[in-house]
N, C-alpha and C positions, 0 to 999 in steps of 0.2 A: 276316492274309491279305492285307490292302491293301498294307502295306509290301513284303511279298514280291512281290506282283504288280507293284508300281510298279518293281521290279528284274527284272521278267519272270521271276519264279520262282513256280511254283504247286505247293504242297505239300498238295494236297487229294487224297483217294482217288479215282482216276479211275472206278472202279466206281460210286461214289456220284454223281459228276458225270453220268455216262450215265444212272443210275436216275432222276435228276430232270431230265434233258434240259438240262443246263447244260454249257457248253463252256469250255475254257480261255480262248477269246476273250471270252466273257461275263464271266469273272472279271477280265480286263484292262479291259474296258470299265467294269465297276463301280468298279474302283480308279481310273479316269480321271474318274468323276463321274456315270456313268449311274445312274438311279434303279433300285433292285431290282425284279425281277419276282417274281410269287408263287412260282414254282418254285425260284428262287434262295433266297428266304427260307425256304421249306420245307426245302431242302437244308441250309442252315445251322442251322436248328433240329433236324434229324435228326443233324447232326454233334454238336450240344450234348447230345442225348439219349445219343449214343454215349460222349461225353466224360464225362458223369456216371456212367455205368456203370463207366468206367475208374477214375474217382476212388473210387467205392465199393470196387471191387476193391483199389485201393491202400490204402484204409483198413483193409480186412480183412487184408492182408498186412503192414502196418507192424509189428505185433507180432513178426513172424518176423525183422525186421532186427536186426542187432547194436544192443544198447541205445545205444551211442554215436551211431548214425545215425538213430535213431528221431525225434528232436525236429527235425532238419534236414529230414527227409522231411515231417513234420507241418507245418512252417512253409511249405515250398513248396507243398504241397497246399492249405493254408489261403489263401495268396496266389492261387495260380491258380485255385482253385475260386471265390474272390471275384470274380476277373476274368470267369470264365465266367458267374457270377450277373449281373453287369452287362450282359454281352452277352445274356444271356436277357431281361433287362428292356428291352432295345432290339430285341427280337424277331430276333436275329441280325444286325442291321445293324452291321457293323464298317467300313463304307465311308465313311459320312457324316462321322464324326468318330472320332478315336482314343479307344479305351475304356481306361481305366486304374483301377487300385486306389489309392485315396488313400493318400498316405505315412503318415499316422497310422495307418491300417489295417494297413499293412505292419509299422510299428514295433510296434504291438500284438502282432501275430503273432510277430515276432521276439523281443520280451520274453517272451512266454509260452513260445516254444520254448527260449529260454535257460534259463527256469526249470525246464522239463521235464528239460533237459539236466544241470542241477545236481542235480536229485533222483536221477537215474540214477547219478550219480558218488558219491553219499553213501553 
């Protein structure tokens, strides 16, 4: 969110911004270093709740994918849900510092995904 806002791009649901009384200008200010207000933090946490629902739906739909594609989808969901978990630990604060998943965690997910892929080809 911060990197996009620094480029004057805001890819957040406008209806959710309105619901929490947050403006595009607020997001730009946050990216520039202004501390978060309670309604901004609440909005980001609401986005997180929504994202977790999407991840759960994705997990349920993964078995419907072609067998060759499942491992790739699993790896992506594992890495990005790990990123979301770290954002949740920071109570939605994606502005103070960059949030990332450690490389070792990404590699571990990739190795597990490769093993899954090999099993489907056997």
